[in-house]
mmJSON file of the N, C-alpha and C atoms, coordinates in Angstrom:
{"data_MODEL":{"atom_site":{
"group_PDB":["ATOM","ATOM","ATOM","ATOM","ATOM","ATOM","ATOM","ATOM","ATOM","ATOM","ATOM","ATOM","ATOM","ATOM","ATOM","ATOM","ATOM","ATOM","ATOM","ATOM","ATOM","ATOM","ATOM","ATOM","ATOM","ATOM","ATOM","ATOM","ATOM","ATOM","ATOM","ATOM","ATOM","ATOM","ATOM","ATOM","ATOM","ATOM","ATOM","ATOM","ATOM","ATOM","ATOM","ATOM","ATOM","ATOM","ATOM","ATOM","ATOM","ATOM","ATOM","ATOM","ATOM","ATOM","ATOM","ATOM","ATOM","ATOM","ATOM","ATOM","ATOM","ATOM","ATOM","ATOM","ATOM","ATOM","ATOM","ATOM","ATOM","ATOM","ATOM","ATOM","ATOM","ATOM","ATOM","ATOM","ATOM","ATOM","ATOM","ATOM","ATOM","ATOM","ATOM","ATOM","ATOM","ATOM","ATOM","ATOM","ATOM","ATOM","ATOM","ATOM","ATOM","ATOM","ATOM","ATOM","ATOM","ATOM","ATOM","ATOM","ATOM","ATOM","ATOM","ATOM","ATOM","ATOM","ATOM","ATOM","ATOM","ATOM","ATOM","ATOM","ATOM","ATOM","ATOM","ATOM","ATOM","ATOM","ATOM","ATOM","ATOM","ATOM","ATOM","ATOM","ATOM","ATOM","ATOM","ATOM","ATOM","ATOM","ATOM","ATOM","ATOM","ATOM","ATOM","ATOM","ATOM","ATOM","ATOM","ATOM","ATOM","ATOM","ATOM","ATOM","ATOM","ATOM","ATOM","ATOM","ATOM","ATOM","ATOM","ATOM","ATOM","ATOM","ATOM","ATOM","ATOM","ATOM","ATOM","ATOM","ATOM","ATOM","ATOM","ATOM","ATOM","ATOM","ATOM","ATOM"],
"id":[1,2,3,4,5,6,7,8,9,10,11,12,13,14,15,16,17,18,19,20,21,22,23,24,25,26,27,28,29,30,31,32,33,34,35,36,37,38,39,40,41,42,43,44,45,46,47,48,49,50,51,52,53,54,55,56,57,58,59,60,61,62,63,64,65,66,67,68,69,70,71,72,73,74,75,76,77,78,79,80,81,82,83,84,85,86,87,88,89,90,91,92,93,94,95,96,97,98,99,100,101,102,103,104,105,106,107,108,109,110,111,112,113,114,115,116,117,118,119,120,121,122,123,124,125,126,127,128,129,130,131,132,133,134,135,136,137,138,139,140,141,142,143,144,145,146,147,148,149,150,151,152,153,154,155,156,157,158,159,160,161,162,163,164,165,166,167,168],
"type_symbol":["N","C","C","N","C","C","N","C","C","N","C","C","N","C","C","N","C","C","N","C","C","N","C","C","N","C","C","N","C","C","N","C","C","N","C","C","N","C","C","N","C","C","N","C","C","N","C","C","N","C","C","N","C","C","N","C","C","N","C","C","N","C","C","N","C","C","N","C","C","N","C","C","N","C","C","N","C","C","N","C","C","N","C","C","N","C","C","N","C","C","N","C","C","N","C","C","N","C","C","N","C","C","N","C","C","N","C","C","N","C","C","N","C","C","N","C","C","N","C","C","N","C","C","N","C","C","N","C","C","N","C","C","N","C","C","N","C","C","N","C","C","N","C","C","N","C","C","N","C","C","N","C","C","N","C","C","N","C","C","N","C","C","N","C","C","N","C","C"],
"label_atom_id":["N","CA","C","N","CA","C","N","CA","C","N","CA","C","N","CA","C","N","CA","C","N","CA","C","N","CA","C","N","CA","C","N","CA","C","N","CA","C","N","CA","C","N","CA","C","N","CA","C","N","CA","C","N","CA","C","N","CA","C","N","CA","C","N","CA","C","N","CA","C","N","CA","C","N","CA","C","N","CA","C","N","CA","C","N","CA","C","N","CA","C","N","CA","C","N","CA","C","N","CA","C","N","CA","C","N","CA","C","N","CA","C","N","CA","C","N","CA","C","N","CA","C","N","CA","C","N","CA","C","N","CA","C","N","CA","C","N","CA","C","N","CA","C","N","CA","C","N","CA","C","N","CA","C","N","CA","C","N","CA","C","N","CA","C","N","CA","C","N","CA","C","N","CA","C","N","CA","C","N","CA","C","N","CA","C","N","CA","C","N","CA","C","N","CA","C"],
"label_alt_id":[null,null,null,null,null,null,null,null,null,null,null,null,null,null,null,null,null,null,null,null,null,null,null,null,null,null,null,null,null,null,null,null,null,null,null,null,null,null,null,null,null,null,null,null,null,null,null,null,null,null,null,null,null,null,null,null,null,null,null,null,null,null,null,null,null,null,null,null,null,null,null,null,null,null,null,null,null,null,null,null,null,null,null,null,null,null,null,null,null,null,null,null,null,null,null,null,null,null,null,null,null,null,null,null,null,null,null,null,null,null,null,null,null,null,null,null,null,null,null,null,null,null,null,null,null,null,null,null,null,null,null,null,null,null,null,null,null,null,null,null,null,null,null,null,null,null,null,null,null,null,null,null,null,null,null,null,null,null,null,null,null,null,null,null,null,null,null,null],
"label_comp_id":["MET","MET","MET","VAL","VAL","VAL","LYS","LYS","LYS","VAL","VAL","VAL","GLY","GLY","GLY","ASP","ASP","ASP","LYS","LYS","LYS","ILE","ILE","ILE","ARG","ARG","ARG","ILE","ILE","ILE","ILE","ILE","ILE","HIS","HIS","HIS","MET","MET","MET","ASN","ASN","ASN","GLY","GLY","GLY","GLU","GLU","GLU","PRO","PRO","PRO","GLN","GLN","GLN","TYR","TYR","TYR","ASN","ASN","ASN","GLY","GLY","GLY","LYS","LYS","LYS","THR","THR","THR","GLY","GLY","GLY","ILE","ILE","ILE","VAL","VAL","VAL","LYS","LYS","LYS","HIS","HIS","HIS","ILE","ILE","ILE","ASP","ASP","ASP","ASP","ASP","ASP","ILE","ILE","ILE","GLY","GLY","GLY","GLN","GLN","GLN","ILE","ILE","ILE","HIS","HIS","HIS","GLY","GLY","GLY","SER","SER","SER","TRP","TRP","TRP","CYS","CYS","CYS","GLY","GLY","GLY","CYS","CYS","CYS","ALA","ALA","ALA","LEU","LEU","LEU","ILE","ILE","ILE","PRO","PRO","PRO","SER","SER","SER","VAL","VAL","VAL","ASP","ASP","ASP","GLU","GLU","GLU","TYR","TYR","TYR","GLU","GLU","GLU","ILE","ILE","ILE","VAL","VAL","VAL","GLU","GLU","GLU","ASP","ASP","ASP"],
"label_asym_id":["A","A","A","A","A","A","A","A","A","A","A","A","A","A","A","A","A","A","A","A","A","A","A","A","A","A","A","A","A","A","A","A","A","A","A","A","A","A","A","A","A","A","A","A","A","A","A","A","A","A","A","A","A","A","A","A","A","A","A","A","A","A","A","A","A","A","A","A","A","A","A","A","A","A","A","A","A","A","A","A","A","A","A","A","A","A","A","A","A","A","A","A","A","A","A","A","A","A","A","A","A","A","A","A","A","A","A","A","A","A","A","A","A","A","A","A","A","A","A","A","A","A","A","A","A","A","A","A","A","A","A","A","A","A","A","A","A","A","A","A","A","A","A","A","A","A","A","A","A","A","A","A","A","A","A","A","A","A","A","A","A","A","A","A","A","A","A","A"],
"label_entity_id":["1","1","1","1","1","1","1","1","1","1","1","1","1","1","1","1","1","1","1","1","1","1","1","1","1","1","1","1","1","1","1","1","1","1","1","1","1","1","1","1","1","1","1","1","1","1","1","1","1","1","1","1","1","1","1","1","1","1","1","1","1","1","1","1","1","1","1","1","1","1","1","1","1","1","1","1","1","1","1","1","1","1","1","1","1","1","1","1","1","1","1","1","1","1","1","1","1","1","1","1","1","1","1","1","1","1","1","1","1","1","1","1","1","1","1","1","1","1","1","1","1","1","1","1","1","1","1","1","1","1","1","1","1","1","1","1","1","1","1","1","1","1","1","1","1","1","1","1","1","1","1","1","1","1","1","1","1","1","1","1","1","1","1","1","1","1","1","1"],
"label_seq_id":[1,1,1,2,2,2,3,3,3,4,4,4,5,5,5,6,6,6,7,7,7,8,8,8,9,9,9,10,10,10,11,11,11,12,12,12,13,13,13,14,14,14,15,15,15,16,16,16,17,17,17,18,18,18,19,19,19,20,20,20,21,21,21,22,22,22,23,23,23,24,24,24,25,25,25,26,26,26,27,27,27,28,28,28,29,29,29,30,30,30,31,31,31,32,32,32,33,33,33,34,34,34,35,35,35,36,36,36,37,37,37,38,38,38,39,39,39,40,40,40,41,41,41,42,42,42,43,43,43,44,44,44,45,45,45,46,46,46,47,47,47,48,48,48,49,49,49,50,50,50,51,51,51,52,52,52,53,53,53,54,54,54,55,55,55,56,56,56],
"pdbx_PDB_ins_code":[null,null,null,null,null,null,null,null,null,null,null,null,null,null,null,null,null,null,null,null,null,null,null,null,null,null,null,null,null,null,null,null,null,null,null,null,null,null,null,null,null,null,null,null,null,null,null,null,null,null,null,null,null,null,null,null,null,null,null,null,null,null,null,null,null,null,null,null,null,null,null,null,null,null,null,null,null,null,null,null,null,null,null,null,null,null,null,null,null,null,null,null,null,null,null,null,null,null,null,null,null,null,null,null,null,null,null,null,null,null,null,null,null,null,null,null,null,null,null,null,null,null,null,null,null,null,null,null,null,null,null,null,null,null,null,null,null,null,null,null,null,null,null,null,null,null,null,null,null,null,null,null,null,null,null,null,null,null,null,null,null,null,null,null,null,null,null,null],
"Cartn_x":[99.433,99.512,100.908,99.705,100.648,101.653,103.492,104.408,104.598,105.532,105.852,106.954,106.923,107.077,106.937,105.531,104.528,103.977,103.694,102.777,100.959,100.674,98.28,98.196,96.68,96.123,94.339,94.149,92.705,91.648,90.773,89.736,88.748,88.012,87.588,87.964,87.735,87.969,86.804,86.392,85.101,84.785,83.91,83.813,84.459,85.816,86.555,86.694,85.271,85.523,86.166,87.422,88.078,89.62,89.447,90.47,90.52,89.433,89.151,90.146,90.678,91.569,92.952,93.467,94.88,95.856,96.825,97.987,99.098,99.468,100.589,101.716,102.365,103.552,103.317,103.084,102.896,104.204,103.841,105.371,105.421,104.113,104.288,102.787,102.835,101.689,101.492,100.679,100.669,100.249,100.545,99.895,98.752,97.854,96.458,96.371,97.199,97.25,96.85,96.532,96.272,97.369,97.32,98.071,98.129,99.584,99.318,100.582,100.507,101.105,101.287,101.58,102.39,100.72,99.516,98.339,97.734,98.658,98.215,96.761,97.301,95.567,95.148,94.385,93.515,94.522,94.394,95.148,93.563,94.257,93.626,93.226,92.094,92.038,91.354,92.324,92.39,91.272,90.659,89.175,87.621,87.978,87.057,87.179,88.289,88.555,89.336,89.06,89.035,90.423,91.557,92.917,93.533,94.001,95.061,96.584,97.176,99.199,99.029,99.803,100.656,101.422,101.743,102.727,103.526,104.749,105.153,105.67],
"Cartn_y":[104.213,105.079,105.268,105.76,105.484,106.524,106.485,107.039,107.04,107.447,107.787,106.678,106.185,104.915,103.606,103.677,102.425,102.063,101.115,100.267,100.112,100.892,100.813,100.339,99.76,99.392,100.544,100.97,101.664,100.823,100.847,99.996,101.01,102.161,102.863,103.947,105.109,106.425,107.106,107.815,108.98,109.629,109.163,109.547,109.1,108.581,108.467,106.322,105.874,104.513,103.833,104.886,104.099,103.562,104.576,104.269,103.012,102.219,101.223,99.898,99.54,98.037,98.659,99.447,99.934,99.962,99.6,99.717,101.17,101.137,101.98,102.842,103.587,103.834,105.416,105.725,106.773,107.247,108.959,109.485,110.522,111.246,112.285,112.278,112.808,113.461,115.25,115.948,117.412,117.643,118.807,119.544,119.264,119.09,118.624,117.695,116.193,115.321,114.226,114.885,113.864,113.058,112.358,111.073,110.998,111.466,111.512,110.175,109.641,108.515,107.928,107.303,106.904,105.907,105.789,105.453,106.335,107.723,108.67,110.1,110.83,111.345,111.695,111.587,112.022,111.89,112.514,112.046,111.552,110.648,110.373,111.082,110.94,111.543,110.692,110.899,109.971,109.454,110.536,110.731,110.43,110.335,110.214,108.643,108.297,107.354,106.165,105.023,103.637,103.012,102.535,102.306,101.032,100.466,99.501,99.642,99.51,99.195,97.854,97.111,96.298,95.577,94.389,94.192,92.887,93.555,92.806,91.025],
"Cartn_z":[108.481,107.839,106.797,105.615,103.929,104.058,103.844,103.472,101.897,101.402,99.974,100.176,98.67,98.547,99.05,99.907,99.6,98.621,98.475,97.282,97.775,97.056,97.39,96.669,97.063,95.79,96.269,95.148,95.127,95.456,96.576,96.55,95.879,96.469,95.734,95.913,94.767,94.98,94.564,95.46,95.058,93.789,92.972,91.71,90.594,90.825,89.652,89.388,89.178,89.333,88.508,87.569,86.619,87.36,88.392,89.52,90.111,90.32,91.766,90.991,91.695,91.899,91.284,91.088,90.154,91.249,90.928,92.148,91.615,92.608,92.544,93.86,93.328,94.279,95.009,95.946,96.689,96.091,95.279,95.216,96.039,96.606,97.361,97.885,99.288,100.126,100.467,99.873,99.917,101.451,101.488,102.455,103.321,102.574,102.938,103.221,102.822,103.134,102.009,100.563,99.394,98.976,98.713,98.479,96.475,96.584,94.871,94.362,93.798,93.533,91.72,91.463,89.943,89.671,90.027,89.303,88.192,88.127,87.366,87.816,87.23,87.136,88.847,89.634,90.837,91.939,93.13,94.296,95.162,96.441,96.689,98.24,98.848,100.037,100.838,101.869,102.689,103.21,103.931,104.62,104.026,102.47,101.371,100.818,100.467,99.354,100.228,99.692,100.28,99.699,100.328,99.66,100.922,100.202,101.377,100.859,101.915,101.32,101.063,99.806,99.75,99.61,100.762,100.804,99.912,99.53,98.513,99.134],
"occupancy":[1.0,1.0,1.0,1.0,1.0,1.0,1.0,1.0,1.0,1.0,1.0,1.0,1.0,1.0,1.0,1.0,1.0,1.0,1.0,1.0,1.0,1.0,1.0,1.0,1.0,1.0,1.0,1.0,1.0,1.0,1.0,1.0,1.0,1.0,1.0,1.0,1.0,1.0,1.0,1.0,1.0,1.0,1.0,1.0,1.0,1.0,1.0,1.0,1.0,1.0,1.0,1.0,1.0,1.0,1.0,1.0,1.0,1.0,1.0,1.0,1.0,1.0,1.0,1.0,1.0,1.0,1.0,1.0,1.0,1.0,1.0,1.0,1.0,1.0,1.0,1.0,1.0,1.0,1.0,1.0,1.0,1.0,1.0,1.0,1.0,1.0,1.0,1.0,1.0,1.0,1.0,1.0,1.0,1.0,1.0,1.0,1.0,1.0,1.0,1.0,1.0,1.0,1.0,1.0,1.0,1.0,1.0,1.0,1.0,1.0,1.0,1.0,1.0,1.0,1.0,1.0,1.0,1.0,1.0,1.0,1.0,1.0,1.0,1.0,1.0,1.0,1.0,1.0,1.0,1.0,1.0,1.0,1.0,1.0,1.0,1.0,1.0,1.0,1.0,1.0,1.0,1.0,1.0,1.0,1.0,1.0,1.0,1.0,1.0,1.0,1.0,1.0,1.0,1.0,1.0,1.0,1.0,1.0,1.0,1.0,1.0,1.0,1.0,1.0,1.0,1.0,1.0,1.0],
"B_iso_or_equiv":[0.0,0.0,0.0,0.0,0.0,0.0,0.0,0.0,0.0,0.0,0.0,0.0,0.0,0.0,0.0,0.0,0.0,0.0,0.0,0.0,0.0,0.0,0.0,0.0,0.0,0.0,0.0,0.0,0.0,0.0,0.0,0.0,0.0,0.0,0.0,0.0,0.0,0.0,0.0,0.0,0.0,0.0,0.0,0.0,0.0,0.0,0.0,0.0,0.0,0.0,0.0,0.0,0.0,0.0,0.0,0.0,0.0,0.0,0.0,0.0,0.0,0.0,0.0,0.0,0.0,0.0,0.0,0.0,0.0,0.0,0.0,0.0,0.0,0.0,0.0,0.0,0.0,0.0,0.0,0.0,0.0,0.0,0.0,0.0,0.0,0.0,0.0,0.0,0.0,0.0,0.0,0.0,0.0,0.0,0.0,0.0,0.0,0.0,0.0,0.0,0.0,0.0,0.0,0.0,0.0,0.0,0.0,0.0,0.0,0.0,0.0,0.0,0.0,0.0,0.0,0.0,0.0,0.0,0.0,0.0,0.0,0.0,0.0,0.0,0.0,0.0,0.0,0.0,0.0,0.0,0.0,0.0,0.0,0.0,0.0,0.0,0.0,0.0,0.0,0.0,0.0,0.0,0.0,0.0,0.0,0.0,0.0,0.0,0.0,0.0,0.0,0.0,0.0,0.0,0.0,0.0,0.0,0.0,0.0,0.0,0.0,0.0,0.0,0.0,0.0,0.0,0.0,0.0],
"pdbx_formal_charge":[null,null,null,null,null,null,null,null,null,null,null,null,null,null,null,null,null,null,null,null,null,null,null,null,null,null,null,null,null,null,null,null,null,null,null,null,null,null,null,null,null,null,null,null,null,null,null,null,null,null,null,null,null,null,null,null,null,null,null,null,null,null,null,null,null,null,null,null,null,null,null,null,null,null,null,null,null,null,null,null,null,null,null,null,null,null,null,null,null,null,null,null,null,null,null,null,null,null,null,null,null,null,null,null,null,null,null,null,null,null,null,null,null,null,null,null,null,null,null,null,null,null,null,null,null,null,null,null,null,null,null,null,null,null,null,null,null,null,null,null,null,null,null,null,null,null,null,null,null,null,null,null,null,null,null,null,null,null,null,null,null,null,null,null,null,null,null,null],
"auth_seq_id":[1,1,1,2,2,2,3,3,3,4,4,4,5,5,5,6,6,6,7,7,7,8,8,8,9,9,9,10,10,10,11,11,11,12,12,12,13,13,13,14,14,14,15,15,15,16,16,16,17,17,17,18,18,18,19,19,19,20,20,20,21,21,21,22,22,22,23,23,23,24,24,24,25,25,25,26,26,26,27,27,27,28,28,28,29,29,29,30,30,30,31,31,31,32,32,32,33,33,33,34,34,34,35,35,35,36,36,36,37,37,37,38,38,38,39,39,39,40,40,40,41,41,41,42,42,42,43,43,43,44,44,44,45,45,45,46,46,46,47,47,47,48,48,48,49,49,49,50,50,50,51,51,51,52,52,52,53,53,53,54,54,54,55,55,55,56,56,56],
"auth_comp_id":["MET","MET","MET","VAL","VAL","VAL","LYS","LYS","LYS","VAL","VAL","VAL","GLY","GLY","GLY","ASP","ASP","ASP","LYS","LYS","LYS","ILE","ILE","ILE","ARG","ARG","ARG","ILE","ILE","ILE","ILE","ILE","ILE","HIS","HIS","HIS","MET","MET","MET","ASN","ASN","ASN","GLY","GLY","GLY","GLU","GLU","GLU","PRO","PRO","PRO","GLN","GLN","GLN","TYR","TYR","TYR","ASN","ASN","ASN","GLY","GLY","GLY","LYS","LYS","LYS","THR","THR","THR","GLY","GLY","GLY","ILE","ILE","ILE","VAL","VAL","VAL","LYS","LYS","LYS","HIS","HIS","HIS","ILE","ILE","ILE","ASP","ASP","ASP","ASP","ASP","ASP","ILE","ILE","ILE","GLY","GLY","GLY","GLN","GLN","GLN","ILE","ILE","ILE","HIS","HIS","HIS","GLY","GLY","GLY","SER","SER","SER","TRP","TRP","TRP","CYS","CYS","CYS","GLY","GLY","GLY","CYS","CYS","CYS","ALA","ALA","ALA","LEU","LEU","LEU","ILE","ILE","ILE","PRO","PRO","PRO","SER","SER","SER","VAL","VAL","VAL","ASP","ASP","ASP","GLU","GLU","GLU","TYR","TYR","TYR","GLU","GLU","GLU","ILE","ILE","ILE","VAL","VAL","VAL","GLU","GLU","GLU","ASP","ASP","ASP"],
"auth_asym_id":["A","A","A","A","A","A","A","A","A","A","A","A","A","A","A","A","A","A","A","A","A","A","A","A","A","A","A","A","A","A","A","A","A","A","A","A","A","A","A","A","A","A","A","A","A","A","A","A","A","A","A","A","A","A","A","A","A","A","A","A","A","A","A","A","A","A","A","A","A","A","A","A","A","A","A","A","A","A","A","A","A","A","A","A","A","A","A","A","A","A","A","A","A","A","A","A","A","A","A","A","A","A","A","A","A","A","A","A","A","A","A","A","A","A","A","A","A","A","A","A","A","A","A","A","A","A","A","A","A","A","A","A","A","A","A","A","A","A","A","A","A","A","A","A","A","A","A","A","A","A","A","A","A","A","A","A","A","A","A","A","A","A","A","A","A","A","A","A"],
"auth_atom_id":["N","CA","C","N","CA","C","N","CA","C","N","CA","C","N","CA","C","N","CA","C","N","CA","C","N","CA","C","N","CA","C","N","CA","C","N","CA","C","N","CA","C","N","CA","C","N","CA","C","N","CA","C","N","CA","C","N","CA","C","N","CA","C","N","CA","C","N","CA","C","N","CA","C","N","CA","C","N","CA","C","N","CA","C","N","CA","C","N","CA","C","N","CA","C","N","CA","C","N","CA","C","N","CA","C","N","CA","C","N","CA","C","N","CA","C","N","CA","C","N","CA","C","N","CA","C","N","CA","C","N","CA","C","N","CA","C","N","CA","C","N","CA","C","N","CA","C","N","CA","C","N","CA","C","N","CA","C","N","CA","C","N","CA","C","N","CA","C","N","CA","C","N","CA","C","N","CA","C","N","CA","C","N","CA","C","N","CA","C","N","CA","C","N","CA","C"],
"pdbx_PDB_model_num":[1,1,1,1,1,1,1,1,1,1,1,1,1,1,1,1,1,1,1,1,1,1,1,1,1,1,1,1,1,1,1,1,1,1,1,1,1,1,1,1,1,1,1,1,1,1,1,1,1,1,1,1,1,1,1,1,1,1,1,1,1,1,1,1,1,1,1,1,1,1,1,1,1,1,1,1,1,1,1,1,1,1,1,1,1,1,1,1,1,1,1,1,1,1,1,1,1,1,1,1,1,1,1,1,1,1,1,1,1,1,1,1,1,1,1,1,1,1,1,1,1,1,1,1,1,1,1,1,1,1,1,1,1,1,1,1,1,1,1,1,1,1,1,1,1,1,1,1,1,1,1,1,1,1,1,1,1,1,1,1,1,1,1,1,1,1,1,1]
}}}
């Protein structure tokens, strides 16, 4: 389960192909579970979008 501070890589963001492959740090998880981070713009929706936690 992803948490604030994790580094993630976006594999596929539904309807937003320009975000595929971007990495960033999780900054906030809102009340409905959307993941916001330093990749800018759109939030990830865990039940729709595909991402992975990146280990440093």
